[in-house]
C-alpha positions as CSV (number, residue, x, y, z in Angstrom):
1,M,6.4,19.3,-4.6
2,S,4.0,22.1,-4.9
3,A,1.2,22.9,-2.5
4,A,-1.2,22.5,-5.4
5,A,0.1,19.1,-6.3
6,W,-0.2,18.0,-2.5
7,A,-3.6,19.2,-2.0
8,R,-4.6,17.4,-5.3
9,C,-3.1,14.0,-4.2
10,A,-3.5,14.4,-0.4
11,P,-7.0,12.8,-0.5
12,F,-5.4,9.6,-1.9
13,I,-2.9,9.3,0.6
14,E,-5.4,10.1,3.4
15,A,-7.7,7.3,2.4
16,A,-4.7,4.9,2.4
17,L,-3.8,6.2,6.0
18,A,-7.2,5.1,7.3
19,H,-6.0,1.5,6.7
20,A,-2.4,1.9,7.9
21,G,-2.5,1.5,11.7
22,G,-2.9,5.1,13.0
23,G,1.0,5.7,13.3
24,H,1.1,8.6,10.8
25,S,-0.9,11.5,10.0
26,L,-1.3,13.2,6.6
27,D,1.1,16.1,8.1
28,D,3.7,13.3,8.9
29,I,3.6,12.1,5.5
30,E,4.0,15.4,3.8
31,A,7.1,16.1,6.2
32,L,8.7,12.8,5.1
33,V,8.2,13.4,1.7
34,A,9.5,17.0,1.9
35,A,12.6,15.8,3.7
36,G,13.1,13.1,1.0
37,E,12.6,10.4,3.5
38,A,9.7,9.3,1.5
39,R,8.8,9.3,-2.1
40,L,5.3,10.5,-3.4
41,W,4.4,9.2,-6.8
42,V,1.4,11.0,-8.6
43,S,-0.8,10.3,-11.4
44,Q,-4.0,11.9,-12.6
45,A,-6.4,10.1,-10.1
46,A,-4.0,8.1,-7.7
47,A,-1.1,8.6,-5.4
48,M,1.5,6.4,-3.9
49,V,3.9,6.8,-1.2
50,T,7.2,4.5,-1.2
51,L,10.2,4.2,1.3
52,V,13.6,2.7,0.4
53,E,14.7,0.2,3.2
54,D,18.4,-1.0,3.6
55,E,18.9,-4.0,5.2
56,P,22.3,-5.9,5.9
57,R,21.9,-8.2,2.6
58,Q,19.5,-6.1,0.5
59,R,18.0,-3.0,-0.4
60,R,14.3,-2.9,-1.1
61,L,11.4,-0.4,-1.9
62,L,8.4,-0.5,0.1
63,I,5.2,0.7,-1.3
64,W,3.9,2.0,1.8
65,L,0.7,4.0,1.0
66,A,-1.7,4.0,-2.0
67,G,-4.7,5.4,-3.1
68,G,-6.9,6.4,-5.6
69,D,-7.6,4.7,-9.1
70,L,-6.5,0.9,-9.2
71,D,-5.5,0.9,-12.8
72,E,-3.6,3.9,-12.4
73,L,-1.6,2.5,-9.2
74,V,-1.0,-0.7,-10.7
75,N,-0.2,0.0,-14.3
76,D,1.3,3.8,-14.2
77,L,2.7,4.4,-10.9
78,R,3.9,0.7,-10.0
79,P,5.9,0.4,-13.1
80,R,7.5,4.1,-12.7
81,A,8.3,3.1,-9.1
82,E,9.7,-0.2,-10.1
83,A,12.2,1.6,-12.4
84,W,13.1,4.0,-10.0
85,E,13.9,1.3,-7.7
86,R,16.1,-0.6,-9.8
87,E,18.1,2.7,-10.5
88,Q,18.6,2.9,-6.6
89,G,20.1,-0.6,-6.3
90,C,16.9,-2.2,-4.7
91,R,16.5,-6.0,-5.4
92,R,12.9,-6.2,-4.3
93,V,9.8,-4.5,-3.7
94,I,7.3,-5.0,-0.9
95,V,3.9,-3.8,-0.6
96,A,2.0,-3.2,2.5
97,G,-1.7,-3.2,1.9
98,R,-4.9,-5.1,2.2
99,P,-5.3,-8.7,0.8
100,G,-6.8,-7.2,-2.3
101,W,-3.3,-6.1,-3.3
102,E,-2.4,-9.7,-3.9
103,R,-5.0,-10.1,-6.4
104,A,-4.4,-7.0,-8.1
105,L,-0.7,-7.4,-8.4
106,A,-0.5,-11.4,-9.0
107,R,-0.4,-11.0,-12.6
108,H,2.7,-8.6,-12.1
109,G,4.8,-11.2,-10.4
110,Y,3.9,-10.5,-6.9
111,A,3.2,-13.3,-4.5
112,P,2.6,-13.5,-0.5
113,L,5.9,-13.2,1.6
114,A,4.4,-13.3,5.2
115,R,1.4,-12.3,7.0
116,L,1.3,-9.3,9.1
117,I,-1.3,-9.2,12.2
118,G,-1.6,-6.8,14.9
119,K,-3.4,-5.7,18.0
120,D,-4.0,-2.3,19.5
121,L,-2.9,-2.2,23.1
């Protein structure tokens, strides 16, 4: 990823990080993408970060961070990530996000699996 590409999409990822619990900085995300531990998906007005997670019985894709234009996220980046996911042997995709993602993705076959709640100590 070029420095110019990262600079263009970093604000989208930074906006998503504001709702992600504070465990990672923008620099952390850039390092994970550069190391190949996370994958960055970019469109004209949106960006998304995904992780492949291996569990004992399945491989899945986690859509971890997403920001920018909702239409581009749902109708451009999501299908590209899902196609790539299948090529990687993933059997499921999980989205970490705010409740609005349930509404935005319901027509694409996404349904709630569990609720996560948290508390800062």
